C-alpha positions as CSV (number, residue, x, y, z in Angstrom):
1,X,-4.7,17.3,-36.0
2,X,-4.2,20.7,-34.3
3,X,-7.2,20.5,-31.5
4,X,-8.3,23.5,-29.8
5,X,-7.9,24.6,-26.4
6,X,-10.5,25.3,-23.6
7,X,-8.6,27.8,-21.7
8,X,-6.9,30.9,-22.7
9,X,-2.7,30.3,-22.6
10,X,-1.4,31.6,-19.4
11,X,0.6,34.5,-19.8
12,X,4.6,34.0,-20.2
13,X,6.1,35.1,-16.8
14,X,9.7,35.5,-16.5
15,X,11.9,32.8,-14.8
16,X,11.9,33.3,-11.2
17,X,14.0,31.5,-9.2
18,X,12.7,29.8,-5.8
19,X,14.8,30.3,-2.7
20,X,12.6,28.2,-0.4
21,X,9.8,25.4,-1.6
22,X,7.2,24.0,0.9
23,X,6.3,20.3,0.2
24,X,2.6,20.0,1.2
25,X,2.8,16.4,1.9
26,X,4.4,13.7,4.2
27,X,6.2,10.1,3.7
28,X,7.8,8.8,1.0
29,X,7.0,11.3,-1.9
30,X,8.2,14.2,0.7
31,X,11.6,12.7,1.2
32,X,11.9,12.5,-2.5
33,X,11.0,15.8,-3.2
34,X,13.2,17.3,-0.5
35,X,16.1,15.3,-2.2
36,X,15.5,17.3,-5.6
37,X,15.2,20.4,-3.9
38,X,18.4,20.0,-2.1
39,X,20.1,19.0,-5.2
40,X,19.0,21.9,-7.0
41,X,20.1,24.3,-4.2
42,X,16.8,25.4,-3.0
43,X,15.8,25.0,0.8
44,X,13.1,23.1,1.7
45,X,10.4,23.2,4.2
46,X,8.2,20.4,5.3
47,X,5.1,20.4,7.5
48,X,4.0,17.8,9.9
49,X,0.7,17.2,12.2
50,X,0.9,16.0,15.6
51,X,2.0,12.5,14.8
52,X,4.6,13.2,12.2
53,X,6.8,15.1,14.3
54,X,9.2,12.8,14.6
55,X,9.2,11.2,10.7
56,X,11.7,11.1,8.3
57,X,10.8,14.2,6.1
58,X,10.9,16.4,8.9
59,X,14.4,15.4,9.8
60,X,15.5,15.7,6.0
61,X,13.9,19.0,5.3
62,X,16.0,22.4,6.0
63,X,12.6,23.9,7.9
64,X,9.8,22.1,9.2
65,X,6.6,23.9,10.6
66,X,3.6,22.2,12.2
67,X,0.5,22.2,10.9
68,X,-2.0,20.8,13.6
69,X,-3.8,17.4,14.5
70,X,-3.1,13.9,13.7
71,X,-6.1,13.4,11.2
72,X,-5.6,14.7,7.8
73,X,-8.3,16.8,8.0
74,X,-6.7,18.7,10.8
75,X,-3.3,19.0,9.1
76,X,-2.5,17.9,5.5
77,X,-5.9,18.9,4.3
78,X,-6.0,22.4,6.3
79,X,-5.4,25.0,3.4
80,X,-5.1,27.8,5.6
81,X,-2.5,26.1,7.6
82,X,-0.4,25.4,4.7
83,X,-0.6,29.1,3.5
84,X,0.5,30.1,6.9
85,X,3.2,27.6,7.1
86,X,4.5,29.3,3.7
87,X,4.5,32.6,5.3
88,X,6.4,31.5,8.4
89,X,9.0,29.9,6.6
90,X,9.6,32.3,3.4
91,X,8.3,29.7,1.1
92,X,7.5,31.5,-2.2
93,X,6.2,27.7,-3.6
94,X,4.5,24.5,-2.8
95,X,4.9,21.4,-4.3
96,X,2.1,19.3,-3.4
97,X,3.5,15.6,-3.9
98,X,0.3,13.4,-4.6
99,X,-2.8,12.9,-2.6
100,X,-3.9,15.3,-0.2
101,X,-4.1,18.7,-1.6
102,X,-2.4,18.2,-4.7
103,X,-5.4,17.7,-7.0
104,X,-7.4,20.5,-5.2
105,X,-8.4,23.2,-6.7
106,X,-9.5,25.3,-3.9
107,X,-6.0,24.8,-3.0
108,X,-4.7,26.1,-6.0
109,X,-6.8,29.2,-6.3
110,X,-5.7,29.8,-2.4
111,X,-2.2,29.6,-3.5
112,X,-2.7,32.0,-6.2
113,X,-4.3,34.6,-4.1
114,X,-1.8,34.4,-1.5
115,X,0.6,35.4,-4.4
116,X,2.2,31.5,-4.0
117,X,3.4,29.8,-7.1
118,X,1.7,26.2,-7.1
119,X,4.1,23.7,-8.5
120,X,1.6,21.7,-10.7
121,X,-0.7,22.9,-13.6
122,X,-3.0,25.8,-14.1
123,X,-6.3,26.1,-12.3
124,X,-8.4,25.4,-15.3
125,X,-6.6,22.1,-16.1
126,X,-7.3,20.9,-12.6
127,X,-10.8,21.9,-12.9
128,X,-11.4,19.9,-16.1
129,X,-9.3,16.8,-15.5
130,X,-9.7,16.7,-11.7
131,X,-13.6,15.5,-12.2
132,X,-13.8,12.4,-13.8
133,X,-17.2,13.2,-15.5
134,X,-16.1,16.5,-17.1
135,X,-13.0,15.2,-18.1
136,X,-14.6,12.2,-20.1
137,X,-17.0,14.3,-21.7
138,X,-14.4,16.9,-22.3
139,X,-11.8,14.4,-23.9
140,X,-14.8,12.8,-26.0
141,X,-15.0,16.0,-27.7
142,X,-11.3,15.3,-29.0
143,X,-11.8,12.1,-30.4
144,X,-10.2,10.2,-27.3
145,X,-12.2,7.1,-27.0
146,X,-13.8,6.4,-23.6
147,X,-15.2,3.6,-22.1
148,X,-19.3,3.0,-22.3
149,X,-20.9,4.2,-19.1
150,X,-23.2,7.3,-17.7
151,X,-21.3,10.3,-16.4
152,X,-23.3,13.1,-15.5
153,X,-23.2,15.8,-12.8
154,X,-25.6,15.0,-9.6
155,X,-26.9,11.4,-10.7
156,X,-28.8,10.3,-7.6
157,X,-29.0,6.4,-6.7
158,X,-32.5,5.9,-8.6
159,X,-31.2,7.5,-11.7
160,X,-27.9,5.5,-11.5
161,X,-30.0,2.5,-11.2
162,X,-32.0,3.3,-14.1
163,X,-29.2,4.0,-16.1
164,X,-27.0,0.8,-15.3
165,X,-29.0,-1.5,-17.6
166,X,-27.7,0.6,-20.6
167,X,-24.1,0.7,-19.3
168,X,-24.7,-3.1,-18.8
169,X,-23.2,-5.7,-15.9
170,X,-20.8,-6.5,-14.6
171,X,-20.1,-2.3,-14.2
172,X,-17.8,-0.1,-12.2
173,X,-19.1,2.5,-9.8
174,X,-16.6,5.2,-9.5
175,X,-16.1,8.4,-7.7
176,X,-15.9,11.5,-9.5
177,X,-13.7,13.3,-7.4
178,X,-10.1,11.8,-6.0
179,X,-7.8,9.3,-7.4
180,X,-5.8,6.3,-6.8
181,X,-8.5,3.5,-7.3
182,X,-10.0,4.5,-3.7
183,X,-13.8,4.2,-3.8
184,X,-14.6,2.2,-6.8
185,X,-16.6,-0.8,-6.5
186,X,-17.4,-3.9,-8.8
187,X,-20.8,-4.4,-9.2
188,X,-21.6,-7.9,-10.8
189,X,-26.0,-8.1,-10.6
190,X,-28.4,-5.9,-10.9
191,X,-29.6,-6.4,-7.5
192,X,-26.4,-5.9,-5.5
193,X,-26.4,-2.3,-6.9
194,X,-28.4,-0.2,-5.0
195,X,-26.5,-1.6,-1.3
196,X,-23.7,-1.1,-2.9
197,X,-24.2,3.0,-4.1
198,X,-24.7,3.4,-0.4
199,X,-21.1,2.2,0.5
200,X,-19.6,4.2,-2.4
201,X,-21.2,7.6,-1.7
202,X,-20.3,7.0,1.8
203,X,-16.6,6.2,1.0
204,X,-16.2,8.9,-1.3
205,X,-17.8,11.9,1.0
206,X,-15.4,10.2,4.0
207,X,-12.1,10.1,1.3
208,X,-12.7,13.0,-1.1
209,X,-15.5,15.4,0.1
210,X,-17.4,15.0,-2.7
211,X,-20.2,11.7,-3.4
212,X,-20.8,12.2,-7.0
213,X,-20.5,9.1,-8.6
214,X,-20.6,7.7,-11.9
215,X,-21.1,4.3,-13.8
216,X,-18.7,2.7,-16.4
217,X,-19.2,-0.8,-18.2
218,X,-16.3,-3.1,-16.3
219,X,-13.9,-4.4,-19.3
220,X,-12.9,-7.8,-18.4
221,X,-9.3,-8.7,-18.5
222,X,-8.0,-5.2,-19.3
223,X,-4.5,-3.6,-19.1
224,X,-3.9,-0.7,-17.2
225,X,-1.4,1.6,-19.4
226,X,-0.4,5.3,-18.5
227,X,1.5,8.3,-20.4
228,X,3.4,10.4,-18.5
229,X,3.4,13.9,-20.1
230,X,5.4,17.1,-19.7
231,X,4.8,20.4,-20.5
232,X,5.7,24.3,-19.9
233,X,4.1,27.4,-20.1
234,X,5.4,28.2,-23.6
235,X,3.1,26.0,-25.6
236,X,5.8,22.7,-25.6
237,X,4.3,19.0,-24.9
238,X,6.1,15.8,-24.9
239,X,5.5,12.6,-23.8
240,X,8.1,10.3,-21.6
241,X,6.6,6.9,-22.9
242,X,4.3,4.6,-21.2
243,X,3.8,2.9,-17.6
244,X,2.4,-0.8,-17.4
245,X,0.3,-0.5,-14.3
246,X,-2.0,-4.0,-14.7
247,X,-1.0,-5.3,-11.3
248,X,-3.5,-4.0,-9.2
249,X,-5.7,-5.0,-6.3
250,X,-9.0,-3.4,-5.5
251,X,-7.7,-0.6,-8.1
252,X,-4.7,-0.1,-6.2
253,X,-1.4,-0.6,-7.9
254,X,0.8,-2.8,-6.8
255,X,3.4,-3.2,-9.1
256,X,4.4,-0.9,-12.1
257,X,6.8,-0.8,-15.0
258,X,8.1,0.9,-17.7
259,X,7.6,0.7,-20.6
260,X,5.0,-2.0,-21.3
261,X,5.2,-5.6,-21.6
262,X,2.3,-5.2,-24.0
263,X,4.1,-2.8,-26.5
264,X,7.1,-4.3,-26.2
265,X,5.9,-7.6,-27.1
266,X,4.3,-6.1,-30.6
267,X,5.6,-5.8,-34.1
268,X,4.8,-2.1,-34.3
269,X,4.9,-1.2,-30.7
270,X,6.7,1.7,-31.4
271,X,4.2,3.1,-33.4
272,X,1.7,1.9,-30.8
273,X,3.5,3.6,-28.4
274,X,3.5,6.9,-30.7
275,X,-0.4,6.9,-31.1
276,X,-1.2,6.6,-27.2
277,X,1.6,9.0,-26.4
278,X,0.1,11.8,-29.1
279,X,-3.2,11.1,-27.8
280,X,-2.3,11.8,-24.0
281,X,-0.4,15.1,-25.8
282,X,-3.5,16.1,-27.2
283,X,-5.4,15.6,-23.9
284,X,-3.0,18.0,-22.3
285,X,-3.1,20.7,-24.9
286,X,-6.9,20.8,-24.7
287,X,-6.4,22.5,-21.3
288,X,-3.0,24.1,-21.4
289,X,-1.6,21.5,-19.1
290,X,1.5,22.8,-17.5
291,X,4.3,20.6,-15.6
292,X,4.1,16.6,-15.2
293,X,0.8,14.9,-15.6
294,X,-0.2,11.4,-16.4
295,X,-2.8,10.2,-19.0
296,X,-4.7,6.7,-18.4
297,X,-6.1,4.7,-20.5
298,X,-7.5,0.8,-20.5
299,X,-6.1,-1.0,-23.3
300,X,-7.4,-4.5,-24.5
301,X,-5.2,-7.1,-24.5
302,X,-6.9,-9.2,-27.2
303,X,-6.7,-5.5,-29.6
304,X,-3.8,-3.2,-28.3
305,X,-4.5,-0.8,-30.8
306,X,-7.7,0.0,-29.1
307,X,-7.3,2.1,-26.0
308,X,-9.9,4.0,-23.9
309,X,-9.2,6.9,-21.5
310,X,-9.9,6.9,-17.9
311,X,-9.0,9.8,-16.1
312,X,-5.8,12.5,-16.3
313,X,-4.0,12.7,-13.1
314,X,-3.1,16.4,-12.7
315,X,-0.2,15.7,-10.4
316,X,2.9,13.5,-10.0
317,X,2.1,9.5,-9.9
318,X,3.6,7.2,-6.9
319,X,5.1,5.1,-10.0
320,X,7.1,8.2,-11.6
321,X,10.3,6.7,-10.6
322,X,10.1,3.9,-13.3
323,X,10.0,6.8,-16.0
324,X,12.8,8.7,-14.6
325,X,14.8,5.3,-14.1
326,X,14.6,4.6,-18.3
327,X,14.7,8.0,-19.1
328,X,17.1,9.6,-16.9
329,X,15.0,12.6,-16.6
330,X,14.3,14.0,-13.0
331,X,10.7,14.8,-13.3
332,X,10.6,16.7,-10.1
333,X,13.0,19.0,-11.1
334,X,11.7,20.0,-14.4
335,X,8.2,20.5,-12.2
336,X,10.0,23.1,-10.4
337,X,11.7,24.7,-13.6
338,X,8.5,24.8,-15.3
339,X,6.7,26.3,-12.2
340,X,9.4,29.0,-12.5
341,X,8.9,29.6,-16.0
342,X,11.3,28.0,-17.8
343,X,11.3,26.6,-21.5
344,X,11.2,22.9,-21.5
345,X,14.6,22.1,-23.5
346,X,14.0,18.4,-24.1
347,X,12.5,17.8,-27.5
348,X,10.2,14.5,-28.3
349,X,13.3,13.7,-30.0
350,X,15.5,13.6,-27.3
351,X,13.3,10.9,-25.1
352,X,14.7,7.6,-25.4
353,X,13.8,4.4,-23.4
354,X,16.7,2.9,-21.9
355,X,16.3,-0.6,-20.6
356,X,13.4,-1.4,-17.9
357,X,12.3,-0.4,-14.8
358,X,10.1,-2.3,-12.3
359,X,8.6,-0.4,-9.0
360,X,7.1,-2.6,-6.2
361,X,5.2,-0.8,-3.3
362,X,6.0,-2.0,-0.1
363,X,3.1,-1.8,2.3
364,X,1.9,-2.2,5.7
365,X,-0.4,-5.0,5.2
366,X,-0.9,-8.7,5.5
367,X,-1.6,-10.3,2.1
368,X,-2.4,-13.8,3.5
369,X,-5.4,-12.2,5.6
370,X,-6.9,-10.1,2.5
371,X,-4.6,-7.6,2.9
372,X,-5.5,-6.2,6.2
373,X,-3.9,-3.4,7.2
374,X,-0.9,-3.4,9.9
375,X,0.3,-1.1,12.2
376,X,3.2,-1.1,14.9
377,X,6.6,-0.1,15.8
378,X,9.7,-0.9,13.3
379,X,11.9,-2.5,15.4
380,X,14.9,-3.4,12.9
381,X,15.4,-1.9,9.2
382,X,17.6,-2.5,6.8
383,X,16.7,-0.8,3.1
384,X,20.5,0.0,2.2
385,X,21.0,-3.7,1.6
386,X,17.9,-3.8,-0.8
387,X,19.7,-0.8,-2.5
388,X,23.0,-2.8,-2.8
389,X,21.6,-5.6,-4.4
390,X,23.0,-6.1,-7.9
391,X,22.4,-9.1,-10.3
392,X,25.6,-10.1,-13.0
393,X,25.9,-7.9,-15.8
394,X,23.7,-4.9,-14.7
395,X,26.1,-2.5,-13.9
396,X,25.6,1.0,-15.1
397,X,26.1,5.0,-14.7
398,X,23.4,5.0,-12.4
399,X,22.1,2.9,-9.6
400,X,20.2,-0.7,-10.6
401,X,18.0,0.0,-7.3
402,X,16.5,3.1,-6.0
403,X,14.5,3.1,-2.6
404,X,12.1,5.7,-2.2
405,X,11.3,5.5,1.6
406,X,10.3,7.3,4.8
407,X,11.1,4.7,7.0
408,X,13.3,5.2,10.3
409,X,14.2,3.0,12.9
410,X,11.9,3.2,15.8
411,X,9.2,4.9,14.1
412,X,5.4,4.0,15.0
413,X,3.2,3.0,11.9
414,X,-0.3,4.1,12.7
415,X,-3.7,3.8,10.7
416,X,-3.9,7.4,10.5
417,X,-2.3,7.6,7.1
418,X,-2.1,5.4,3.6
419,X,-0.4,2.3,4.2
420,X,2.4,2.6,1.8
421,X,5.9,2.6,3.2
422,X,8.4,2.7,0.8
423,X,9.1,1.7,-3.2
424,X,11.7,-0.4,-4.4
425,X,12.7,0.1,-7.9
426,X,14.9,-1.9,-10.1
427,X,16.5,-1.4,-13.5
428,X,17.6,-3.9,-16.2
429,X,18.7,-4.2,-19.6
430,X,15.5,-5.8,-20.5
431,X,12.4,-6.5,-18.4
432,X,13.8,-10.3,-17.2
433,X,16.9,-8.4,-15.9
434,X,14.6,-5.8,-14.2
435,X,12.5,-8.0,-12.4
436,X,15.7,-10.5,-11.0
437,X,17.1,-7.4,-9.9
438,X,14.3,-6.4,-8.2
439,X,13.5,-9.9,-6.8
440,X,17.4,-9.4,-5.4
441,X,16.4,-6.4,-3.8
442,X,13.3,-7.4,-2.0
443,X,15.1,-10.4,-0.9
444,X,17.5,-8.4,0.7
445,X,15.0,-5.6,2.1
446,X,14.2,-5.7,5.8
447,X,11.7,-4.1,7.9
448,X,10.6,-5.9,11.3
449,X,8.1,-4.8,13.9
450,X,5.2,-4.2,11.0
451,X,3.8,-6.9,9.0
452,X,4.2,-5.8,5.3
453,X,3.7,-7.5,1.6
454,X,7.3,-7.9,0.6
455,X,7.1,-11.8,0.6
456,X,4.0,-11.6,-1.4
457,X,5.6,-9.1,-4.0
458,X,8.4,-11.7,-4.5
459,X,5.8,-14.6,-5.1
460,X,3.6,-11.8,-7.3
461,X,7.0,-11.1,-9.8
462,X,8.0,-14.6,-9.7
463,X,4.8,-15.8,-11.1
464,X,5.0,-17.6,-14.5
465,X,2.5,-15.3,-16.1
466,X,3.9,-11.9,-14.6
467,X,7.1,-13.3,-16.2
468,X,5.7,-13.8,-19.5
469,X,4.1,-10.3,-19.5
470,X,1.0,-11.7,-19.7
471,X,-0.6,-8.9,-17.2
472,X,-4.6,-7.6,-16.8
473,X,-5.9,-5.8,-13.8
474,X,-7.6,-8.8,-12.5
475,X,-4.7,-11.0,-12.1
476,X,-3.9,-10.5,-8.7
477,X,-7.3,-11.3,-7.3
478,X,-7.3,-14.7,-9.8
479,X,-3.8,-15.7,-8.4
480,X,-4.1,-14.9,-4.7
481,X,-6.0,-18.0,-3.3
482,X,-3.4,-20.2,-5.2
483,X,-0.3,-18.6,-3.3
484,X,1.8,-20.6,-0.5
485,X,2.8,-18.2,2.1
486,X,5.8,-19.3,4.2
487,X,4.9,-19.7,7.9
488,X,7.2,-20.1,11.0
489,X,8.6,-23.6,11.3
490,X,11.1,-25.4,13.6
491,X,14.2,-23.3,12.7
492,X,12.2,-20.1,12.5
493,X,11.2,-21.1,16.2
494,X,14.5,-22.1,17.3
495,X,15.8,-18.9,15.6
496,X,13.5,-16.7,17.6
497,X,14.2,-18.8,21.0
498,X,18.1,-18.6,20.8
499,X,17.4,-14.6,20.5
500,X,15.6,-14.5,23.9
501,X,18.1,-17.4,25.1
502,X,21.3,-15.0,24.4
503,X,19.3,-11.9,25.5
504,X,18.1,-13.5,28.8
505,X,21.0,-15.2,29.9
506,X,23.6,-13.0,28.3
507,X,27.0,-11.2,29.6
508,X,25.0,-9.0,32.0
509,X,23.7,-11.8,34.0
510,X,26.8,-13.8,34.0
511,X,28.2,-14.9,37.6
512,X,24.6,-14.8,39.3
513,X,22.9,-18.0,39.3
514,X,20.1,-16.8,41.2
515,X,19.0,-14.2,38.3
516,X,19.6,-16.2,35.1
517,X,16.3,-17.6,34.1
518,X,17.8,-21.0,32.7
519,X,16.7,-23.4,35.1
520,X,20.2,-23.8,37.2
521,X,20.2,-26.3,39.8
522,X,22.9,-27.6,42.2
523,X,22.8,-31.3,39.9
524,X,23.4,-29.2,36.4
525,X,21.6,-26.9,34.3
526,X,18.0,-27.7,33.1
527,X,16.3,-27.1,29.9
528,X,15.6,-23.2,29.2
529,X,12.1,-22.8,28.1
530,X,10.0,-20.0,26.4
531,X,6.4,-20.3,25.1
532,X,5.7,-18.4,21.6
533,X,2.9,-17.2,19.9
534,X,2.6,-17.9,16.0
535,X,0.3,-16.0,13.8
536,X,-2.9,-17.4,13.7
537,X,-3.3,-18.3,17.4
538,X,-1.4,-21.3,17.9
539,X,1.5,-21.7,20.2
540,X,5.0,-23.7,20.5
541,X,7.7,-24.0,23.2
542,X,11.0,-23.7,22.7
543,X,13.5,-25.6,24.8
544,X,17.3,-24.7,24.8
545,X,19.9,-26.9,26.7
546,X,23.4,-26.2,26.6
547,X,26.1,-28.7,27.8
548,X,29.7,-28.5,26.9
549,X,29.4,-26.3,24.3
550,X,26.8,-28.0,22.6
551,X,23.5,-26.2,22.2
552,X,20.3,-28.5,21.5
553,X,17.1,-26.9,20.7
554,X,13.6,-28.6,21.0
555,X,10.4,-27.5,19.4
556,X,7.0,-28.5,20.9
557,X,4.5,-27.2,18.2
558,X,2.3,-30.4,18.0
559,X,4.9,-32.5,15.7
560,X,8.2,-31.8,17.5
561,X,11.1,-31.2,16.5
562,X,15.0,-31.0,17.9
563,X,17.9,-29.8,16.6
564,X,21.7,-29.5,17.4
565,X,22.8,-25.8,17.0
566,X,25.2,-23.4,17.1
567,X,25.0,-19.4,17.3
568,X,27.5,-18.2,14.5
569,X,27.1,-14.5,15.2
570,X,24.7,-12.0,17.0
571,X,24.8,-8.9,16.3
572,X,21.9,-6.0,17.1
573,X,19.5,-6.7,14.5
574,X,21.3,-10.3,13.1
575,X,21.5,-13.7,14.4
576,X,23.2,-16.7,12.2
577,X,22.3,-20.1,13.2
578,X,24.5,-23.3,12.2
579,X,22.0,-26.1,11.4
580,X,22.9,-29.8,10.6
581,X,22.5,-28.7,7.1
582,X,24.0,-25.3,6.9
583,X,24.1,-21.8,8.1
584,X,20.8,-19.6,8.1
585,X,20.7,-15.6,8.8
586,X,17.8,-14.1,10.5
587,X,17.0,-10.5,10.8
588,X,15.7,-10.2,14.5
589,X,14.1,-7.5,16.7
590,X,12.6,-7.5,20.5
591,X,10.1,-5.7,21.5
592,X,8.2,-5.5,24.4
593,X,6.3,-8.8,24.8
594,X,7.4,-10.1,21.1
595,X,10.3,-11.1,18.8
596,X,10.4,-10.2,15.4
597,X,12.4,-12.2,12.5
598,X,12.6,-12.4,8.9
599,X,14.8,-13.3,6.0
600,X,14.6,-13.3,2.3
601,X,11.5,-10.8,2.2
602,X,9.5,-13.0,4.9
603,X,9.1,-11.7,8.2
604,X,6.9,-12.6,11.4
605,X,5.7,-11.5,14.7
606,X,6.0,-14.3,17.5
607,X,4.3,-13.3,20.9
608,X,6.3,-14.1,23.9
609,X,3.6,-15.5,26.1
610,X,3.4,-15.6,30.0
611,X,1.9,-18.2,31.6
612,X,-1.8,-17.3,32.4
613,X,-1.9,-16.5,28.2
614,X,-0.6,-19.5,27.6
615,X,-3.3,-21.4,29.9
616,X,-5.9,-19.2,28.2
617,X,-5.0,-20.5,24.6
618,X,-4.7,-24.0,25.5
619,X,-8.0,-24.0,27.3
620,X,-9.9,-22.1,24.4
621,X,-8.4,-24.9,22.1
622,X,-10.0,-27.6,23.8
623,X,-13.4,-26.2,24.3
624,X,-13.7,-25.5,20.7
625,X,-14.1,-28.2,18.3
626,X,-11.7,-28.4,15.7
627,X,-13.1,-26.3,12.9
628,X,-15.7,-24.7,14.6
629,X,-16.5,-21.2,13.9
630,X,-16.0,-18.1,16.4
631,X,-19.0,-16.5,17.6
632,X,-17.1,-13.9,18.3
633,X,-16.7,-11.0,15.7
634,X,-13.5,-9.1,16.2
635,X,-12.0,-5.9,14.7
636,X,-8.9,-7.5,12.7
637,X,-6.9,-4.0,13.4
638,X,-7.5,-0.7,15.2
639,X,-9.6,1.6,13.8
640,X,-13.1,3.5,13.6
641,X,-16.3,1.6,13.4
642,X,-18.1,3.4,10.3
643,X,-21.1,1.9,9.9
644,X,-23.6,-1.2,11.8
645,X,-25.9,-2.8,9.0
646,X,-27.8,-4.9,12.0
647,X,-29.9,-4.0,15.2
648,X,-29.0,-5.4,18.4
649,X,-31.1,-8.9,18.7
650,X,-31.6,-9.3,15.1
651,X,-31.1,-12.7,13.7
652,X,-28.4,-13.2,11.2
653,X,-27.1,-15.8,8.7
654,X,-23.5,-17.3,8.5
655,X,-21.4,-14.4,5.9
656,X,-24.3,-12.1,6.6
657,X,-22.6,-8.3,6.8
658,X,-22.7,-6.9,10.1
659,X,-20.5,-3.8,10.5
660,X,-17.6,-2.0,8.6
661,X,-14.7,-0.8,10.3
662,X,-12.2,1.8,8.7
663,X,-8.2,1.9,8.9
664,X,-5.8,3.6,6.8
665,X,-8.3,5.1,4.4
666,X,-9.8,1.5,4.0
667,X,-13.3,0.3,4.8
668,X,-13.3,-3.2,5.9
669,X,-16.6,-5.7,6.2
670,X,-17.1,-7.7,9.2
671,X,-19.0,-10.8,8.6
672,X,-21.1,-13.3,10.7
673,X,-19.6,-16.3,11.0
674,X,-22.4,-18.4,12.5
675,X,-25.8,-17.9,12.1
676,X,-27.7,-16.7,15.2
677,X,-28.8,-13.7,17.3
678,X,-26.6,-11.3,17.0
679,X,-25.3,-8.9,20.3
680,X,-24.0,-5.4,19.7
681,X,-20.6,-4.1,21.7
682,X,-20.1,-1.1,19.4
683,X,-21.7,1.4,17.4
684,X,-21.0,4.1,14.3
685,X,-17.8,6.6,15.7
686,X,-16.5,3.9,17.8
687,X,-12.5,4.0,18.3
688,X,-11.6,0.1,18.5
689,X,-8.6,-1.8,18.9
690,X,-7.1,-4.6,17.5
691,X,-8.8,-8.0,18.4
692,X,-11.5,-5.9,20.3
693,X,-15.1,-7.8,20.3
694,X,-17.8,-5.8,18.2
695,X,-20.1,-8.2,18.1
696,X,-21.1,-11.7,19.7
697,X,-23.4,-14.4,17.6
698,X,-25.6,-16.5,20.2
699,X,-26.3,-19.8,18.3
700,X,-29.6,-21.5,19.1
701,X,-29.6,-24.3,21.0
702,X,-30.6,-27.7,19.7
703,X,-34.5,-28.5,20.9
704,X,-33.9,-30.1,24.2
705,X,-35.3,-33.7,23.9
706,X,-34.4,-34.7,27.6
707,X,-36.8,-37.1,29.0
708,X,-38.8,-37.7,25.4
709,X,-38.6,-40.9,24.0
710,X,-38.8,-41.5,20.1
711,X,-38.0,-45.0,19.9
712,X,-41.0,-47.0,19.3
713,X,-39.6,-49.6,21.6
714,X,-37.8,-49.5,24.7
715,X,-35.2,-52.3,24.8
716,X,-34.6,-54.1,28.0
């Protein structure tokens, strides 16, 4: 079927060679684009905020231009600053990466007016597909099936509430602007809709500058499958197969793979791939699309022949590497070549999917604490070890493992930007081999100083349902409560204690008995002890003694454990300890008042406690009965108070929402741990620190019955 277009085809411009391209982004995507620009012999120009002056993408680029303050609104979202950076650096084109200005039509218009090439689609395509309401109504006219819902511009909360019964519950509130799953809210019951709409509008306005919302029926247990398209300015449009992105948390993708496990399992999988691929190409043709883009669909697991259009992302996707791994096509290189006016020389028949690829996103977060964002300074980093991971029989011309990262030693991870740190991508001859390779790579990935989700990623990709390809967008939420996370035990505490012992009693202090903190005395050395704070508020004391070359370590963590150990090796970033049952290697890093260690993808931070803090924690444990809730409501992370739902002095119930804190582009609601009278110590707009008390709940004391006799008789 040949479809008409809604835009006039752009004139075919002569091919032009770019001498310099500015990358209007940061983080791993900026590094990835710069890498391809270098391979193409094009000078790369980076831009950076005040917070990113020491960032990796700045160091990688040939030229770097400062564009403003830390906040995105003061730097990466400032259109005038980007255009000025182009003029100052001589950049003739801009690659927007993803996020920030990548789908901002005003940015594309401003570049066009300035005579600077936008490496992306035309303005018309961005206008149609960048608005979820408009794009949904648009593709429906081209026989592309869409999820039932209501999508009209300018709908008020009252109009959305009135339309909700016809849409049906459960439903999904979605912002018309933006992408990446941000700002989407599930509503199970009609009585929850009004309050959720208030939150959804606030989040949409803050994240995208547009609070327009629409509603869709929530499809239970759907699969999220997207199609990569590539189109030039000469009428050629192809698709590069599909990606399975069903493993999501709060509509944010965590694991992506190509091709789809669902299509691979179907007898007519190739035919289904062709059908959904052609639908994606038709959507692209309808707006004269140019460059790389992605059309996203919901696919029924029970009826895989049915698919529903969700949206078209008019940019490069975070998960584009898995497509590159199975097709061998560099999407960024083609984006640049197409923007320069070249003809797409890859035909649909040339696209062959070779093997299987899986991508895992490494986030700065604590999965065990409901994926709370994490911040800090990197004290140890070893990404190359992950890239070197191989699985038997997996040799190929290109690398089996690819790391897209912006990490570097001593980098400070703040709450100003998205929490994604890096991506680990694996290839295998089939899906099982690709997952095995990814598991091995994650086990060798080392990043200390900031909590990450690497341990969680390994647990997830080894889940039986994931391994079997039984995927849907709700799987992560169902599986998380049953996951068993590793905690610091005696072996880990001993390794941390030995690290500190060697550092504090090492060669620099040799020969000076008065300066050695090892309990030396005339009658012989006593035990060297250190108290460590473990995640969750507990503490443990590690005691180390050395006699005749034998080291004995004792851990007092409430259970007690002792071991004869031997330090086999200690480098700047690792320690190898010989236990009774064999050696164990840990990555380690000491920074300030903490020691960080990890292995096999697991890591933790152990605080080094002084006497005052040790006593405070001991007293707190004694004064609070076991299982008693803490009446102090603390911020789980540094951030900004964005809303307060109660007034000072209100009576609140246990579990009631009190206030919300925003960090790393995510809003976190804090709840009352007990019932009582709330006293607030914060207000909207306040910048707060991690563990800062934001409210205190005063529990009503039991009625005073002193002096009252409630017995019928007084016993002698």
